[in-house]
N, C-alpha and C positions, 0 to 999 in steps of 0.2 A: 070607756074609750071605744073607738070605733074600729080601731086596727087591733084587734086582740088575735095575735098567732094561736094557732091550733097546736095541742099538743104534740102531734107528729110533726109541725113544722118547728117547734122549739127543740125537740129531740133532735131533728137532723142537723142543727148547727150549734148544740151544745153537747157533744159528744160523751162527757164525763158523767152525765146524768144517767143512772139504772131506772128510775121511775120518775114519773112527773104526774102531778095532778093540778088542775087549774083553780084557783082558789077565789080571786076576785079581781076586778079593775075598776079604774075610776080616773077622769082626768086623761094624762098621757102614760098612765102606769097599769102593767098588768102583772099580777103576782102568782106565782106557782110553788108548789111544793115539791120539791126535788129530791130524789135520794142520791147524794155523791159519796161514793167510798163507805155506804153504810150508815151515813148522817143524813138527817132530814136537814134541808136549808130552805129559805125563803129566796125563790129566784125571782129577781124582778127585772121586767123590761119596760124600757121607758121609751115611747114612740117619738122619733125625732122626725117633725114634719119638714117638708122642702123648705127652703129659705123663702122668705116673704119681705114685704117692705117694712116690717117691723123688726127684723131681725130674731124671730121667735127661735129658730133653729140654734143660732149660736148662743142665746140667752138660756135655753134650755141645757145643752151640753155644759156650759159654764156653771149653771147651779147644782148640776148632778154631781161635776167633779169637786166642787167645792164642798157640797154635804159629805162626799165619800172621804174626802180628806180630813176634813174635822172630824169625821166617826172614827176613822183610822186612828187618830190621836188620842181618842177619849178612852180612858180605862176605869170602868164604874159597872156595877151589876145593875145598874139602872137603866142602860141602853143595851141594845142589841149589839152585837159584835159582826163585823165584816166576815163572810164567809170565804168558801175556797175558790170561787169564780170572782176573779179580780175584774174591774170596770173595762169593758172592751165596746167597740162598735160592731154591730152584726147587721146583715141584712136578710130579711125574711120577705119572700115574694115581692121584691122591688121596694119596699119598706125599709127604714133605717130604725134600728133599736140600739139603745145603751142597755148593756146586761150587766149584771152582778147579783151577788148573793150574800144573804146574812144568816145569822142563825135562826132557826125556825121557832 
């Protein structure tokens, strides 16, 4: 992913994280390990590009929302559970991201 926010930028918009460490990125997603209230969670930021003629922005937002909704309904030890950061849109340095967390 070309638009990977710095640790400082992520901390500035997600105040509930006590510590944060960059893990990896790919495609439209960057993953961080964050300590939230003493629990380590995988904090995921999905880059949302400007709207284009293909509707990429709307498609990415809709897909992420569907995945989060489905994951929230699953109750199995074979899938990660959603974390304490609920899905929300944030802006870092004039770039939009969807952010949420899962258990690490």
